[in-house]
C-alpha positions, 0 to 999 in steps of 0.5 A: 286367306284360308284357302291361300294358306292351306294350298302350300300345306297340302302341296308340302304334305304331298311332297313329303309323302312322295319322299316317304314312298321313295324311302320305303323303296330304298329301305326295301332294297337295303333289306334285300342287299343286307340279307344277301350279305351273308349269302354272298360271303365266300366260304361257309358262314357256319365254318367262319363263325365256329372254330375248326374243332367244332363238333357236328352237333354244334354245326347243326345247331348253328345252322338251325339258328341261322335258318340255313336248313331252309330255302333262301327265299324262306329265310329272307321272308322270315328274317324280314318279318322279324325285322319289321317287328323289331327283331334283328335276330339273336347273336349265336356267340353271346346269346344277346338279341341284336336289337337289345345290343343296339338299344344298349349302345345307341345312347352313346352313339347319339350323344357322340353325334349330337355333341359333334354336330353342336361343336361343329356348328359352334365352330363353323357358324361364326367363321363361315359368316365372317368369311362370307362377309369378308369374302376375298379378304386375307381373313377369308383366304386364311380360313379357307386354307385352314379348313382344307388343311383340317379336311386333309387329316384323317379321323384317327390322326386327329384323334391321336393328336387330340389325345396327345395334346389334351389327355397326355400333355395338358391332362384336361380330358381322359384319353379313353372310356365312357362315363354315363350321364346318369351317374356323373353328368360332368364326367360324361361330358369330359369322356365325350369331349375329345371324340366329339371334338375329333368328329367336329373338326372333320365336319366343321370345315365342310359346314364353314366353306358351304356357309361362307359360299352361300353368305357371300352369294346372298350378300350380293342379292337386291334385298340385302342392298335394300336393307343397307339402304335403310341404314340397318347395321351389318350385324343385323343384316347378316343375322336377320336377313342373310343367315336364313336363306344361306342355311338351306344347303347347310341343313341338307348337308348336315343330314347327309353327313349323318352317314359320314358321322356314323362312318367316323364314329366306328373309328372314333368309338374304337379309338377312344373305347366308347361302347357305342354302336360303331364299336359293336360293329367292329366287335361283330366283324372281329368275332365273326358274329354275322348275325349282329353284323347284319342287324347293325348294318340294317339299323345304320342304313335305315337310320341314315335314310330316315334322317335324310327324310326328316331333313327333306321335311325340315328343308321344305318347311324352311323353303316352301318353293322346294315343295312347289318344285317337287309338286310340278 
């Protein structure tokens, strides 16, 4: 018994280890591509960051800060070594370390994405289960049509519509701004309600359609027929027997959609004036702060890759057959 239990565990760890190795390769390629971002920009980076009236000493100082007086390979090794220690550089415009700027704004972005995922699941799970249970019915067609209609609307249009409805007409939530949870928890929830709902309305139709398809397929399996033959209720079968095997694809897509959420958060944080990482990225672009831009891009890319590794590990825990296939 103990041997039988230990073999899947070793196989699972081996599969996760191989994925971690792939992640290191991806992160290495990402770091090279991000560093080259400054090198491949047209024109002179220093001229882009400074005004036309900049004095020669200011230009020389910025060149030293950016390491432009060194060969490219030396700059890359120095930047990579600092990045591995958590130092993504210092903004030459504000003088603030990029890591500190990200850490200061990261809680806002994390709260926004968690709220959006929770709201999206609250919408998608019941509707997806219902549509899958009633596959082919008018209810299923109406839900599917509504999901495609919502998917066709861009983030910023949904955000503007929600601001018009809930902030201007009904006055239930503030249109813009952010209230820290530490000072006012209720105010913090209200300030994130509309931006979270905006992101959730884009993610929920994807989750609903995926879960609907998997539920409908699972309900045709033999073990579901056996469960019905035992006299179990439809609710019990849906929740206890059909939902778990139908949720594997949903979990994978949720991990992949982290990148989609980050991309949407860039627009939504700007639209709702939230001081998150997405807005920091926009500010770095508008101010031509390439050091901050480089650091934020690296952070977002590494976060996306790590989240997908975690999702793979969760997927393997839920369905050990995935690890067995990778092991072969």
